[in-house]
C-alpha positions in Angstrom: 27.5 -63.7 112.1 24.9 -63.2 114.8 26.2 -61.0 117.6 24.4 -60.0 120.8 26.3 -57.7 123.2 24.7 -56.8 126.5 25.7 -53.8 128.6 24.5 -51.7 131.5 24.9 -54.0 134.4 26.5 -53.0 137.7 26.1 -52.7 141.4 22.9 -51.0 142.6 21.3 -50.7 146.0 17.9 -52.4 146.8 15.1 -50.2 145.4 17.4 -48.8 142.7 17.1 -48.9 139.0 19.2 -50.0 136.0 18.7 -50.1 132.3 20.2 -52.9 130.3 20.9 -52.8 126.6 21.6 -55.5 124.0 23.1 -54.4 120.7 22.3 -56.9 117.9 24.0 -57.4 114.6 24.4 -60.0 111.9 20.7 -60.7 111.4 17.4 -58.9 110.7 16.7 -57.8 114.2 13.2 -56.5 113.4 12.1 -60.0 112.3 12.6 -61.8 115.6 11.2 -62.1 119.1 13.8 -61.2 121.6 14.2 -62.2 125.2 16.0 -61.4 128.4 17.1 -64.4 130.4 18.9 -64.4 133.8 20.9 -66.8 135.9 21.3 -66.1 139.6 24.4 -67.5 141.4 24.0 -71.2 141.9 20.6 -71.3 140.2 19.2 -72.2 136.8 18.1 -70.0 133.9 15.0 -67.9 134.2 13.3 -66.3 131.3 12.7 -62.7 132.5 10.9 -61.1 129.6 10.2 -61.3 125.9 9.1 -58.9 123.2 7.7 -59.6 119.7 9.3 -58.4 116.5 7.3 -55.1 116.3 7.4 -54.4 120.0 3.6 -54.6 120.5 3.5 -57.7 122.6 5.5 -58.3 125.8 5.7 -61.1 128.3 7.2 -61.1 131.8 8.0 -63.6 134.5 5.8 -63.2 137.6 8.9 -62.4 139.6 9.5 -59.1 137.7 6.1 -58.1 136.5 5.3 -54.5 137.4 9.0 -53.7 138.0 10.8 -54.5 134.7 9.9 -53.1 131.2 11.2 -54.6 128.0 11.5 -52.5 124.9 13.3 -52.4 121.6 14.4 -50.0 118.9 14.4 -51.7 115.6 16.0 -48.7 113.9 19.0 -49.1 116.2 18.9 -52.9 116.5 18.8 -52.6 120.2 16.9 -54.4 123.0 16.4 -52.8 126.4 15.4 -53.9 129.9 14.4 -51.2 132.3 14.6 -52.5 135.8 13.1 -50.6 138.7 12.6 -51.4 142.4 15.4 -53.9 142.3 15.7 -56.5 145.0 18.6 -58.7 146.1 17.0 -61.6 144.4 17.4 -59.9 141.1 21.1 -60.3 141.4 22.1 -62.4 138.3 23.9 -62.4 135.0 21.4 -61.1 132.4 21.6 -62.4 128.9 19.7 -61.3 125.8 18.7 -64.1 123.4 17.2 -64.2 119.9 13.9 -65.9 119.0 14.3 -69.6 119.5 17.1 -69.1 122.1 19.7 -70.4 119.6 21.8 -67.3 119.9 22.8 -65.6 123.2 25.1 -62.8 124.3 27.8 -63.2 126.9 25.7 -61.5 129.6 26.0 -58.5 131.9 26.2 -58.9 135.7 23.6 -57.1 137.9 24.3 -57.1 141.6 21.7 -55.7 144.0 23.3 -55.1 147.4 23.3 -52.4 150.1 
């Protein structure tokens, strides 16, 4: 069965960095677009970033452009999100999702606070 397991969240100060990982299993990872989606406290879902199956095309929300970098390792079936210059408004639960958003992980919490 499809499994997506996020890790790497935590508490970080404003201006700091974190690297999120998403371990995928149960499907052919290299065949799908993958996405990072977040949900801030009391707010709706925001698609943060996406990457095509081969890793050559990436998309970003305006709110994270220039600060976050999505990448993938198809040999290791792993999706990454490098987050730099973090702001308090980046505080959220971060989920990875497959392709058509039909499969999601359980999320990892990122808290940006002094």
